[in-house]
DRENPA-3360 file (N, C-alpha, C; in nm, 2 decimals, always signed):
BEGIN
1 = MPPIDEST = +12.24/+8.89/+8.55/+12.19/+8.98/+8.65/+12.23/+8.93/+8.79 ~ +12.30/+9.02/+8.87/+12.34/+8.96/+9.01/+12.22/+8.93/+9.09 ~ +12.23/+8.84/+9.19/+12.12/+8.81/+9.29/+12.08/+8.94/+9.36 ~ +11.96/+8.94/+9.40/+11.91/+9.05/+9.48/+11.90/+9.00/+9.62 ~ +11.97/+9.07/+9.70/+11.97/+9.04/+9.85/+11.95/+9.16/+9.93 ~ +11.98/+9.15/+10.06/+11.96/+9.27/+10.15/+12.06/+9.38/+10.12 ~ +12.17/+9.36/+10.05/+12.27/+9.46/+10.02/+12.24/+9.53/+9.89 ~ +12.14/+9.49/+9.81/+12.10/+9.55/+9.68/+12.03/+9.67/+9.72;
9 = PVRSGSEA = +12.08/+9.79/+9.66/+12.01/+9.92/+9.69/+11.87/+9.92/+9.62 ~ +11.78/+9.99/+9.69/+11.65/+10.01/+9.64/+11.66/+10.16/+9.58 ~ +11.64/+10.18/+9.46/+11.67/+10.30/+9.39/+11.54/+10.38/+9.38 ~ +11.54/+10.50/+9.36/+11.43/+10.59/+9.34/+11.46/+10.71/+9.25 ~ +11.36/+10.78/+9.22/+11.39/+10.91/+9.14/+11.44/+10.88/+9.01 ~ +11.55/+10.95/+8.97/+11.61/+10.94/+8.84/+11.67/+10.80/+8.82 ~ +11.70/+10.73/+8.93/+11.76/+10.60/+8.91/+11.66/+10.49/+8.89 ~ +11.53/+10.52/+8.89/+11.42/+10.42/+8.89/+11.43/+10.33/+8.77;
17 = SDAARPAL = +11.46/+10.39/+8.66/+11.47/+10.31/+8.53/+11.58/+10.20/+8.54 ~ +11.68/+10.22/+8.62/+11.78/+10.12/+8.63/+11.76/+10.02/+8.75 ~ +11.65/+10.03/+8.81/+11.63/+9.95/+8.94/+11.62/+9.81/+8.90 ~ +11.68/+9.72/+8.98/+11.67/+9.58/+8.96/+11.53/+9.52/+9.00 ~ +11.45/+9.59/+9.08/+11.33/+9.55/+9.12/+11.22/+9.67/+9.12 ~ +11.17/+9.69/+9.01/+11.08/+9.81/+9.00/+10.95/+9.78/+9.08 ~ +10.90/+9.88/+9.14/+10.77/+9.87/+9.21/+10.67/+9.94/+9.11 ~ +10.58/+9.86/+9.06/+10.47/+9.91/+8.96/+10.35/+9.97/+9.03;
25 = WKIILREG = +10.33/+9.94/+9.16/+10.21/+9.98/+9.24/+10.24/+10.09/+9.34 ~ +10.14/+10.14/+9.40/+10.15/+10.24/+9.49/+10.24/+10.20/+9.61 ~ +10.30/+10.28/+9.68/+10.37/+10.26/+9.80/+10.29/+10.30/+9.91 ~ +10.28/+10.20/+10.01/+10.19/+10.23/+10.13/+10.28/+10.28/+10.24 ~ +10.23/+10.39/+10.30/+10.30/+10.45/+10.42/+10.22/+10.42/+10.54 ~ +10.28/+10.36/+10.65/+10.21/+10.33/+10.77/+10.30/+10.34/+10.88 ~ +10.29/+10.42/+10.98/+10.36/+10.44/+11.10/+10.50/+10.42/+11.08 ~ +10.56/+10.51/+11.00/+10.71/+10.51/+10.97/+10.77/+10.39/+10.89;
33 = SLYFASDD = +10.68/+10.32/+10.82/+10.72/+10.21/+10.73/+10.66/+10.24/+10.59 ~ +10.74/+10.21/+10.49/+10.70/+10.20/+10.36/+10.68/+10.07/+10.31 ~ +10.58/+10.03/+10.24/+10.55/+9.89/+10.19/+10.53/+9.90/+10.04 ~ +10.59/+9.80/+9.96/+10.56/+9.80/+9.82/+10.59/+9.66/+9.77 ~ +10.52/+9.62/+9.67/+10.54/+9.49/+9.61/+10.62/+9.52/+9.48 ~ +10.70/+9.42/+9.44/+10.79/+9.44/+9.33/+10.79/+9.33/+9.22 ~ +10.85/+9.36/+9.11/+10.86/+9.26/+9.00/+10.95/+9.15/+9.03 ~ +11.02/+9.15/+9.14/+11.11/+9.04/+9.18/+11.03/+8.94/+9.26;
41 = GYLYCLDA = +10.90/+8.95/+9.29/+10.81/+8.87/+9.36/+10.82/+8.88/+9.52 ~ +10.88/+8.99/+9.56/+10.88/+9.02/+9.70/+10.79/+9.14/+9.75 ~ +10.74/+9.13/+9.86/+10.69/+9.24/+9.93/+10.79/+9.30/+10.02 ~ +10.81/+9.44/+10.01/+10.92/+9.49/+10.09/+10.86/+9.58/+10.20 ~ +10.93/+9.60/+10.31/+10.90/+9.70/+10.41/+11.04/+9.77/+10.44 ~ +11.03/+9.90/+10.42/+11.15/+9.99/+10.44/+11.12/+10.09/+10.56 ~ +11.22/+10.13/+10.62/+11.20/+10.24/+10.72/+11.18/+10.37/+10.64 ~ +11.08/+10.44/+10.68/+11.05/+10.56/+10.60/+11.14/+10.67/+10.62;
49 = DDGSLQWR = +11.22/+10.67/+10.73/+11.32/+10.78/+10.76/+11.44/+10.76/+10.68 ~ +11.50/+10.64/+10.69/+11.64/+10.62/+10.63/+11.64/+10.52/+10.51 ~ +11.52/+10.46/+10.48/+11.52/+10.37/+10.37/+11.58/+10.23/+10.39 ~ +11.61/+10.20/+10.52/+11.67/+10.07/+10.54/+11.56/+9.96/+10.53 ~ +11.61/+9.85/+10.50/+11.52/+9.73/+10.48/+11.48/+9.67/+10.62 ~ +11.35/+9.68/+10.65/+11.30/+9.61/+10.78/+11.27/+9.46/+10.76 ~ +11.21/+9.43/+10.65/+11.19/+9.29/+10.61/+11.15/+9.29/+10.47 ~ +11.15/+9.17/+10.41/+11.10/+9.14/+10.28/+11.04/+9.00/+10.28;
57 = FWAPPEER = +10.93/+8.98/+10.21/+10.85/+8.86/+10.21/+10.85/+8.80/+10.06 ~ +10.90/+8.68/+10.04/+10.89/+8.61/+9.91/+10.75/+8.55/+9.90 ~ +10.68/+8.59/+9.81/+10.55/+8.56/+9.80/+10.51/+8.41/+9.76 ~ +10.58/+8.35/+9.67/+10.56/+8.21/+9.63/+10.61/+8.12/+9.75 ~ +10.57/+8.00/+9.75/+10.62/+7.89/+9.85/+10.77/+7.89/+9.83 ~ +10.83/+7.85/+9.94/+10.98/+7.85/+9.95/+11.04/+7.76/+9.85 ~ +10.97/+7.66/+9.80/+11.03/+7.56/+9.70/+11.04/+7.63/+9.56 ~ +10.97/+7.74/+9.54/+10.98/+7.81/+9.42/+11.11/+7.88/+9.40;
65 = KPYRVLGN = +11.19/+7.86/+9.31/+11.32/+7.94/+9.29/+11.29/+8.06/+9.22 ~ +11.37/+8.17/+9.25/+11.35/+8.30/+9.19/+11.40/+8.31/+9.04 ~ +11.33/+8.22/+8.96/+11.36/+8.22/+8.82/+11.32/+8.36/+8.76 ~ +11.39/+8.40/+8.65/+11.37/+8.52/+8.59/+11.33/+8.50/+8.45 ~ +11.24/+8.59/+8.40/+11.20/+8.60/+8.26/+11.21/+8.74/+8.21 ~ +11.21/+8.76/+8.08/+11.22/+8.89/+8.03/+11.07/+8.95/+8.03 ~ +11.06/+9.07/+8.09/+10.92/+9.14/+8.10/+10.95/+9.29/+8.11 ~ +10.88/+9.36/+8.03/+10.90/+9.51/+8.03/+11.04/+9.56/+8.01;
73 = VRLISRWA = +11.12/+9.49/+7.92/+11.25/+9.52/+7.89/+11.35/+9.50/+8.01 ~ +11.32/+9.41/+8.09/+11.41/+9.38/+8.20/+11.38/+9.25/+8.25 ~ +11.48/+9.19/+8.33/+11.44/+9.05/+8.39/+11.36/+9.07/+8.51 ~ +11.26/+9.00/+8.52/+11.16/+8.99/+8.63/+11.14/+8.85/+8.67 ~ +11.08/+8.84/+8.80/+11.05/+8.71/+8.85/+10.92/+8.65/+8.78 ~ +10.93/+8.51/+8.77/+10.81/+8.44/+8.71/+10.69/+8.47/+8.81 ~ +10.72/+8.51/+8.93/+10.62/+8.54/+9.03/+10.62/+8.69/+9.06 ~ +10.63/+8.77/+8.97/+10.62/+8.92/+8.99/+10.50/+8.95/+9.06;
81 = ARGGPVLK = +10.51/+9.05/+9.14/+10.39/+9.10/+9.22/+10.31/+9.19/+9.14 ~ +10.21/+9.15/+9.07/+10.13/+9.23/+8.98/+9.99/+9.26/+9.05 ~ +9.97/+9.21/+9.16/+9.84/+9.23/+9.24/+9.88/+9.34/+9.34 ~ +9.85/+9.46/+9.31/+9.89/+9.57/+9.39/+9.85/+9.57/+9.54 ~ +9.94/+9.59/+9.63/+9.90/+9.57/+9.77/+9.80/+9.67/+9.83 ~ +9.72/+9.61/+9.93/+9.63/+9.70/+10.01/+9.65/+9.66/+10.15 ~ +9.64/+9.76/+10.24/+9.67/+9.74/+10.38/+9.54/+9.76/+10.45 ~ +9.50/+9.67/+10.55/+9.39/+9.68/+10.63/+9.41/+9.61/+10.76;
89 = DGTIYFGC = +9.38/+9.69/+10.87/+9.38/+9.63/+11.01/+9.52/+9.56/+11.03 ~ +9.63/+9.62/+11.00/+9.76/+9.56/+11.02/+9.81/+9.44/+10.93 ~ +9.73/+9.41/+10.82/+9.76/+9.31/+10.73/+9.78/+9.37/+10.59 ~ +9.88/+9.33/+10.52/+9.89/+9.36/+10.38/+9.86/+9.25/+10.29 ~ +9.77/+9.28/+10.20/+9.73/+9.17/+10.10/+9.78/+9.21/+9.96 ~ +9.84/+9.11/+9.89/+9.88/+9.13/+9.75/+9.89/+9.00/+9.68 ~ +9.91/+9.01/+9.54/+9.91/+8.90/+9.46/+10.03/+8.89/+9.38 ~ +10.07/+8.76/+9.34/+10.19/+8.75/+9.26/+10.17/+8.63/+9.15;
97 = GLWPSEGV = +10.25/+8.64/+9.06/+10.25/+8.53/+8.96/+10.21/+8.58/+8.83 ~ +10.26/+8.53/+8.72/+10.23/+8.57/+8.58/+10.15/+8.47/+8.50 ~ +10.17/+8.33/+8.53/+10.11/+8.23/+8.46/+10.05/+8.13/+8.56 ~ +9.92/+8.11/+8.54/+9.85/+8.01/+8.63/+9.92/+7.87/+8.63 ~ +9.97/+7.83/+8.53/+10.03/+7.70/+8.52/+10.16/+7.69/+8.60 ~ +10.22/+7.80/+8.62/+10.34/+7.82/+8.71/+10.32/+7.84/+8.85 ~ +10.19/+7.88/+8.89/+10.16/+7.92/+9.01/+10.14/+8.07/+9.03 ~ +10.01/+8.09/+9.08/+9.98/+8.24/+9.11/+9.93/+8.23/+9.25;
105 = YVCAVDAE = +9.96/+8.34/+9.32/+9.93/+8.34/+9.47/+9.87/+8.47/+9.52 ~ +9.78/+8.47/+9.62/+9.73/+8.58/+9.69/+9.78/+8.56/+9.83 ~ +9.84/+8.66/+9.89/+9.90/+8.65/+10.03/+9.85/+8.76/+10.12 ~ +9.84/+8.71/+10.25/+9.82/+8.81/+10.36/+9.94/+8.80/+10.45 ~ +10.00/+8.92/+10.48/+10.12/+8.93/+10.55/+10.11/+9.03/+10.66 ~ +10.15/+9.00/+10.78/+10.15/+9.09/+10.90/+10.24/+9.21/+10.87 ~ +10.19/+9.33/+10.87/+10.26/+9.45/+10.84/+10.38/+9.48/+10.93 ~ +10.37/+9.44/+11.06/+10.47/+9.47/+11.15/+10.59/+9.38/+11.14;
113 = SGELQWRS = +10.56/+9.25/+11.13/+10.66/+9.15/+11.13/+10.71/+9.09/+11.00 ~ +10.62/+9.10/+10.90/+10.64/+9.04/+10.77/+10.61/+8.89/+10.76 ~ +10.54/+8.84/+10.86/+10.51/+8.70/+10.88/+10.39/+8.67/+10.79 ~ +10.39/+8.55/+10.73/+10.28/+8.51/+10.64/+10.16/+8.48/+10.74 ~ +10.05/+8.53/+10.71/+9.92/+8.50/+10.78/+9.85/+8.38/+10.69 ~ +9.85/+8.40/+10.57/+9.80/+8.30/+10.47/+9.84/+8.32/+10.33 ~ +9.84/+8.22/+10.25/+9.88/+8.21/+10.12/+9.78/+8.12/+10.04 ~ +9.71/+8.17/+9.94/+9.62/+8.10/+9.86/+9.67/+8.08/+9.72;
121 = KSLGYIKN = +9.65/+7.96/+9.66/+9.69/+7.93/+9.53/+9.56/+7.91/+9.44 ~ +9.45/+7.94/+9.50/+9.32/+7.91/+9.44/+9.30/+7.97/+9.30 ~ +9.36/+8.08/+9.27/+9.34/+8.14/+9.14/+9.40/+8.05/+9.03 ~ +9.50/+7.97/+9.06/+9.57/+7.90/+8.96/+9.49/+7.80/+8.88 ~ +9.37/+7.75/+8.94/+9.29/+7.66/+8.87/+9.15/+7.67/+8.92 ~ +9.06/+7.71/+8.85/+8.92/+7.73/+8.89/+8.83/+7.64/+8.79 ~ +8.77/+7.54/+8.85/+8.68/+7.45/+8.77/+8.54/+7.53/+8.74 ~ +8.51/+7.53/+8.63/+8.38/+7.58/+8.58/+8.36/+7.72/+8.63;
129 = GLVDHSAR = +8.46/+7.80/+8.62/+8.45/+7.94/+8.67/+8.38/+8.04/+8.57 ~ +8.32/+8.14/+8.63/+8.25/+8.24/+8.55/+8.36/+8.34/+8.50 ~ +8.42/+8.31/+8.38/+8.52/+8.39/+8.32/+8.47/+8.52/+8.27 ~ +8.36/+8.52/+8.20/+8.31/+8.64/+8.15/+8.16/+8.66/+8.21 ~ +8.09/+8.75/+8.16/+7.96/+8.77/+8.22/+7.86/+8.65/+8.19 ~ +7.89/+8.57/+8.10/+7.80/+8.46/+8.08/+7.87/+8.33/+8.04 ~ +8.00/+8.33/+8.04/+8.08/+8.21/+7.99/+8.14/+8.14/+8.12 ~ +8.12/+8.01/+8.12/+8.18/+7.93/+8.23/+8.27/+7.83/+8.16;
137 = RDVGLVPT = +8.39/+7.82/+8.23/+8.49/+7.72/+8.18/+8.60/+7.70/+8.28 ~ +8.68/+7.60/+8.27/+8.79/+7.58/+8.35/+8.89/+7.69/+8.32 ~ +8.94/+7.75/+8.42/+9.03/+7.87/+8.39/+9.13/+7.88/+8.50 ~ +9.24/+7.96/+8.48/+9.34/+8.01/+8.58/+9.34/+8.15/+8.56 ~ +9.35/+8.23/+8.68/+9.35/+8.37/+8.68/+9.47/+8.42/+8.73 ~ +9.52/+8.54/+8.69/+9.64/+8.61/+8.74/+9.59/+8.73/+8.82 ~ +9.65/+8.75/+8.94/+9.61/+8.87/+9.01/+9.68/+8.99/+8.95 ~ +9.60/+9.08/+8.89/+9.65/+9.19/+8.81/+9.56/+9.31/+8.84;
145 = GYLAVAGE = +9.63/+9.41/+8.90/+9.56/+9.54/+8.93/+9.56/+9.56/+9.08 ~ +9.50/+9.66/+9.13/+9.50/+9.70/+9.27/+9.39/+9.62/+9.35 ~ +9.44/+9.54/+9.45/+9.35/+9.47/+9.54/+9.27/+9.58/+9.62 ~ +9.15/+9.53/+9.67/+9.07/+9.62/+9.75/+9.00/+9.53/+9.85 ~ +8.97/+9.61/+9.97/+8.90/+9.55/+10.08/+8.76/+9.60/+10.09 ~ +8.67/+9.52/+10.11/+8.52/+9.55/+10.13/+8.48/+9.47/+10.25 ~ +8.47/+9.53/+10.36/+8.44/+9.46/+10.48/+8.54/+9.35/+10.52 ~ +8.48/+9.23/+10.52/+8.57/+9.12/+10.55/+8.61/+9.04/+10.43;
153 = RLIVPAGR = +8.59/+9.10/+10.31/+8.63/+9.05/+10.18/+8.74/+9.11/+10.12 ~ +8.83/+9.03/+10.06/+8.94/+9.08/+9.98/+8.90/+9.07/+9.82 ~ +8.90/+9.17/+9.75/+8.86/+9.17/+9.61/+9.00/+9.17/+9.53 ~ +9.01/+9.07/+9.45/+9.14/+9.05/+9.37/+9.11/+9.06/+9.23 ~ +9.15/+9.18/+9.17/+9.13/+9.19/+9.02/+9.21/+9.09/+8.93 ~ +9.15/+9.05/+8.82/+9.22/+8.95/+8.74/+9.22/+9.00/+8.59 ~ +9.28/+9.12/+8.57/+9.28/+9.17/+8.44/+9.15/+9.19/+8.38 ~ +9.12/+9.14/+8.27/+8.99/+9.15/+8.20/+8.88/+9.06/+8.25;
161 = ALPAIFSR = +8.92/+8.96/+8.33/+8.82/+8.87/+8.39/+8.75/+8.93/+8.50 ~ +8.64/+8.87/+8.55/+8.58/+8.91/+8.67/+8.67/+8.90/+8.79 ~ +8.66/+8.98/+8.89/+8.75/+8.97/+9.02/+8.72/+8.85/+9.10 ~ +8.81/+8.80/+9.17/+8.79/+8.69/+9.26/+8.77/+8.76/+9.41 ~ +8.70/+8.69/+9.48/+8.67/+8.73/+9.63/+8.72/+8.64/+9.72 ~ +8.80/+8.68/+9.82/+8.86/+8.60/+9.92/+8.81/+8.64/+10.06 ~ +8.80/+8.55/+10.15/+8.79/+8.59/+10.30/+8.92/+8.65/+10.35 ~ +8.91/+8.77/+10.41/+9.03/+8.83/+10.46/+9.09/+8.74/+10.57;
169 = DSGRMEPY = +9.01/+8.67/+10.65/+9.06/+8.60/+10.77/+9.12/+8.47/+10.73 ~ +9.06/+8.40/+10.64/+9.11/+8.26/+10.61/+9.18/+8.25/+10.48 ~ +9.16/+8.34/+10.39/+9.22/+8.33/+10.26/+9.14/+8.23/+10.17 ~ +9.02/+8.19/+10.21/+8.94/+8.10/+10.13/+8.88/+8.18/+10.02 ~ +8.88/+8.13/+9.89/+8.82/+8.20/+9.78/+8.68/+8.17/+9.77 ~ +8.59/+8.26/+9.76/+8.45/+8.24/+9.73/+8.42/+8.18/+9.60 ~ +8.32/+8.10/+9.58/+8.29/+8.04/+9.45/+8.30/+8.15/+9.34 ~ +8.35/+8.10/+9.23/+8.39/+8.20/+9.12/+8.29/+8.17/+9.01;
% end
């Protein structure tokens, strides 16, 4: 698979099945910009009028290389964005990562500039977490599903486990 960079076309419509970076989650439209998270581990911002790339944000820390694995019959990033983005007060929140042992992240990104506001790796290891309604154990969670905002809290779904709650301002995870 060739590397994905600014020159790689973002496909839509009938070409979507061939896209190198499928967007599994809703696309957010805000003030002439389209935002979406992708299986390649990036959050993208495109101009809504002409589709040009305004910015893209690599969710894992810089030292993480964009290694690929087979997922859904295509090559995807180990840090695929499976935590669907939500926009609130000029900030986009989303999650990425497939395996806690490899690193999973929840990020807050400025919608205008694409600059990181905070990144949390707290989901990767939770000591004595409430995994099920009555079971406590050491666990790692994967952000999977649509994130939601409730006041000053960010709710991060984790598949079949209970959701995690973060402070929107600091990125600090509440006790789990």
